[in-house]
NUTI-626203 format. One record per residue (C-alpha): y, x, z. Coordinates in steps of 0.2 Angstrom, whole numbers, plus 5000, padded with zeros to 4 digits. Example, Ala and Ser with C-alpha at 12.3 -4.5 7.8 and 13.67 -1.06 7.14 Angstrom:
<baros>
497850625039
499550685036
</baros>
This chain:
<baros>
505949775072
504849805057
503049735059
501549845055
499949795047
498449915044
497349855031
495549895026
494749925042
492849935043
492450025060
492649975078
493550145083
494750115069
495249945075
495450015093
496550155087
497650035077
497849925093
498150065104
499550125092
500449965093
500149875076
500449695074
499149645062
497449705056
496749675038
494949655033
494549665015
493449515009
493349584991
491549644988
491949784974
493149864986
492550024996
493349945011
492449775010
491649695025
490649535026
491249385035
490049415049
490749595051
492549545050
492249415063
491449545074
492849665072
494149535075
493449495092
494149665097
495949615094
496949565109
498249425109
499749445098
498749555086
498449455070
496849465060
497249455041
495849415028
496149485011
495449394996
495449424977
495149274966
493949204979
493149024978
494048904990
492348864999
492049045003
493849065010
493648915021
491948985028
492849145033
494249045041
492948955051
492249115057
494049185061
495149035065
496649135070
496749225053
498149245041
497649245023
498149385011
497949324993
497849474982
497149414965
497849354948
499249234948
498349114935
496949094947
497849104964
499148984958
500348904970
499348744970
497748834975
498648934989
499348774996
497648684995
496848815007
497948735021
498148905030
499649015032
499549145018
500449295011
500449314992
500349484984
501649524970
500749664961
502149764953
501849874937
502350054938
503550104925
503949914922
504749874938
506349804931
505349674921
504649604937
505749454943
505449454961
506649304964
505649194952
504049254960
504649204977
505249044971
503549004963
502649044979
503948964990
502548895002
501949075007
502349145024
502849305015
502749404999
501849564999
502549694987
501149804981
500849914966
499849854951
498249964951
496449954946
495449874959
496849754967
497649874979
497250024990
497650144976
498850244986
500250224973
502050174976
503050074963
504850134960
505850064975
507450114967
507149994953
507749844963
509349794971
508749754988
510349704996
510549574982
508649524984
508949495003
510149364998
509249274984
507449284991
507149175007
505449235011
505049385021
504549535011
503049655016
503149825008
501449895003
500750014990
500650204993
501450205010
501150355022
501850425038
502850535027
503750405016
503750255028
505550295034
506150305017
505450145011
506050045026
507850115025
507850065006
506949905006
507249845024
505649745023
505149615037
503449715038
502449865031
500649865026
499650035024
497850065020
497450225011
498950315018
498050325035
496350365030
495250525030
494150445017
494050275009
493750145022
493850275036
495450275046
496150425054
496850385072
498150525071
498850465054
498850285061
499850345076
501050455065
501350295054
501750185068
502950325075
503750335058
504050155057
504850155075
505950295070
506550205055
506950055065
507950165078
508950245064
509350075057
509850015074
511050165076
511850135059
513750095061
513649975047
512249875054
512749705062
511749645077
511549455081
511249405099
</baros>
């Protein structure tokens, strides 16, 4: 089943709504210029509301190692999401953090075919997953999709060993399409379930989760899908 992460939460009621809807992970943005940014203290407070098996994820952009370690001390169970520039968040830097991490592959709109996802995954082979996001100003949360049809996903599933997380412009309306085409291990949504930047909408969250579950159901009913027991 496709895992679900809601990112950029800033309020208790939004965390509670996401948990109630049945998500697998909650993302907190630790990048100060973002309208969804929260402090380490605030993220730790919100993370305390998470029940077992709902994973807190801390999103960093080109952050100092010391600040990342400080945040991890406050939220020991966190998974890192490194969303910055590849020449700063190098594979060596990511590994030096000694924490499980996802690395964001920021795919440029209109230039998707020039993005070598196989090579990118090989470079960040120590990541827990590669997050596929759209290259926008502000490092994510722009509500824009890249062209999913630019990639041969069946071929990539053979050549890329890391789990893929589909992000960038997902909404309750297009989640099923994205899952059917990309067949990601997980999906990540932020602006697509908001009423305003940093303010989540509980109904949109519920609708998004329902759309993901419907996509999984349709995939499971497909005659061409093989099931391993």
